[in-house]
N, C-alpha and C positions, 0 to 999 in steps of 0.2 A: 504494500500499500503505499501511502506518501510519507514523506518526512513532514513534520509538523512544527510549529512554534506555538506552543501553548495548545489552543484548541484550532488554530488556523492551520490550513493545508498550505504548504509552501510549494509552489509549482516549479518544476525544473525548467530552466532557461529563463526563469523571471526574477527580477530584483525583488527584495523584501527589505521591509523596516522592522527592527525589533522594537519593544517597549520603551527603550532608551533613546529612541530616534535614530539609531545607528542604521545607516543604509548598506545592505550586503549586495554585492554584485550578482548579476545574472548568471555567473559561472561559478556559484556556490557549490554545485554538484560535484565539481572537481575536487572539493575538499575532502579529506579522508573522514571516515566516521567519527573520529576523535575530535576533529576540528568542527564538525557539524554540532556535536553534542557541547562542545565548548562555548557555542554561540547559543546553546538553548534549544537546539533542535532535537526532536525525538522521533525515532522510527515507529510506525504503527503497522503491524502486520494487516494484510487484508483479511476481511471476514471470509469465512469459509464460502459463503455464497458468491464471492467475487474471485475466487482463486482461478488460476488460468486452467483450461481444459482442452483436450484435442477434439476440435470440431468435426474431425471425420467420423468419430465414433459417439460423440455426445451432443445432445442439443443445448445443454447448459447446466445450470445447478440449481437446485431448490434452496430456499432460504437456509436451511441447515447445512449447505455445502454439498448434499447428496448429489452425484452426478446423475443427469437424466439421459439414459441410453437412447441412441437411434435404434430403431427396429431392424432386427437382421432380416425380418420377411416383409413382403410387401403387404400394405394396409389398404383394404377396400375402405374408402371414406364414406361416412354416414353423418346425418344431421343429428341435432339433439333428440329427435324422436325415433332414431334408429333407422331412418329411411335412406336409401342409397343416395349420395350425392352424384348427379350426372352431369357430364360434359355436354357441349353443345350439340354433339352427335347422339345423345342418349345412352351413352356408355358410362358405367359406374367409374368415378374417378378413383384411381388407385395411386398411392404414393409408395414409390419403389423403396424396398429395404436395402439394407446394406450389401446383402448377398447379390441382388439383382444389380445393383450399382456396380459391384466389383466384377461381377461375371461380364457385364458389358463393357467395362474397361479393359479386362483381359483380352475379350474378342477384339476390341479396337487395337489394342497394342499388337495382338498377333497379325491383324489385317495390314497395320503399319510396317510390320517387320517382314511380311510376305511380298507386299506390293513392288518392291523395288526389282523382284525376280519374276514377276508375272510375265514379263515379255518372253522369257524362256519357254513358258508354257504356250502363249500365243504362237510363237515361232514353230514350236513342235507340232501344233494343231494345223497351222497353215502350210508349212513346209517340211514337215516330217524330220526335222533337225532335232538330233538327241539333245536332251537336257543333261548338262554336266552332272556327274554323280554328286559333286560336292553341293550342288544347288538343290538336287533332290533331297539329299540327306539333311540339308539345312531346313528346307520347307518341311519336312516330315518331323523334324525335330521341334520346330515352332509350333505345329499343329498338335504334337503329342504334349508339349508343355502346356499348352492353352488348355487341353482336355485335363491335364493333371491339376493345373491351377483351379479350373472349375469344380473338379472332384473335391479339391481341398476346401475351397469356399463352401460348398454344399455340405461337406463334412463337419464343418465348424458347429458344434452342438449348443454353443453359448457365446455370449459377447467376449469373453476372455480368450476363447479358442479362435474366434475371428480376428480379434486384435493381434493375436500372436503370429498370424500370417503376414503381418507388416513389420515384424521384428527380424532385424538382420542378425545372424548368429555372431557371436562374439567369443574370444578366446579368455582364458583366465584373467587376463589383464583388462579386459573390456574393449580390446581392439576388434573392429568388424573383420570377419574372415571370410564373408560371403554376402550374397544378395538374399534379402527377405524372400520367404517362400513365395510371395504373390507376385514378386518382381524378378524371379530367378530364370530368365530367358537364355536360350542358347546364344553363344557368342556369333556375331554377324560374320559372314564370310566376305 
């Protein structure tokens, strides 16, 4: 949360005046914590309801600081009377869950990885020219990895398991040793 002078929040990058009339410069944030405290500033921790959170997985926080999870599954929207909310075409509005969004992103990534090599397939179709083995193998590896990622996403039984798909492996010193499971695509050729 913020640094305060008595009950007043002191904004970063703004000059401030203490009760003795001493004007402090806008660069006061450069001071050490000890210097700030010597001028009467105190640090106040954020209330739990304002603590940072990862908005990929959470909507926000409740007043008590409890995280509000985004749904893993798609939600069919209904009004207060439990009647389906319809779009302009008369279809029920569906809010995509984290799994559907992640699968869509995986398919888009696979498409982006495959598209530079699509011309080999077109050339084979039009001219019967063989597709190089390295290209075939790479394209197969991308499709297989996409299927594997989708299986992992669908297999996440709860919020923690889903979030773990985004965690890169680390060694005993905390150094990243590879890609997160959801982002572990074959190396491009």
